[in-house]
N, C-alpha and C positions, 0 to 999 in steps of 0.2 A: 505492499502499500503507501502511495505518495502521500507524504509532510504538508503541511500546510509550508512550512520550510524553504520544502521544489521549488512552488510553486512561485512564490514567491521570489527568487532567484531568477527562477527560470526570468518571471517576469520584469527585473530592476534589468539581467540583459537586454533582452530583447527593448526596455527602455533604456539603455547604453547604447545599442547601435540605431538608431531611429532618433538618437540625440546629434548623433557620430554625422548619418547622413547630414540633419538640417543644421549644423555647424556648416561641414567642409564641401557641401558643395553646393557650386556654382550653376549646378541643372535644376531650373525651374522644378522637374518632374522627379528631377532625384531628392530636393526636397520636398516636395507632395509622396515620394511610396517613404522616408524619413516618418513622418508627421500620420502616415498609416502606422507604421511599428508602433509608434506608440500608443496611437490609439485600441491597438488590437493586445500592450502590454496593459490598459488600462483591465479592458476585456478579461484577460487572462486573470490579473487581480478578485476585478468583478465574481468571477465563477470563481476561484479558490475560496474566499471566502466567505460564498454561497454554499458552496457544500460544507465548509468546516465551522462553523460561527453561526449560531441561530436569527437571519437577519427579518421581519418582517417582511423586508421586501429582497423578491430570487435577481438574485446575481446575473441567474438568466434574462433575466425582464430588461435588466437596468442594459445590459451585455447588446440589447437588441436596442435599446437606444442607440447606446455608443455607435454599432452599425450605420441605422439609421443617423447622424447623425456625420458620417468619416461619410455614406454618400454626398450627401446635398453639397456636404466640403468638400468634398472630392472634385464634382457636377462644376461649383460653381470657378472654384480656382484654373479646376481645366478649360471651365471656358473662357478665364481671366490671359492666361497660358494662352491658347490661341488665338485671342485679342493681339497678347506682345507677338509670339512669332506677325504674324499677319500685317502689323502695324511695322517692326524692328525690324523682321527675316532671323533671327535667333530669339534664343531662350535661354539665352547668362545670366542670368541675372543680374549680376557687377554692372550689367550696361543701363536697365533699367533705374533710373536714379528720379529720373520727371515723370509725373503722370500729367498730361498731358486733353486737351477735346479731343 
């Protein structure tokens, strides 16, 4: 049987990998993948605590809400990235420093 501590360690590792991706990537798609890793680590925490701690709201329900929010975030972020690519012909986030009409 896997303990709560094991789940938390795995979740922390996934969170760290996502944070490293967000900080180090210059590509907008890579940054979005890092954000998704961070959200998945949160989902893992919710589900692990729902399994080992008696919560009034179940972790799976919270995880579904996080997945829905992540899907909405991904849709909006990809729309922004596509518009940046359309007008600047690049997805390098270091070149986008000014938002214009």
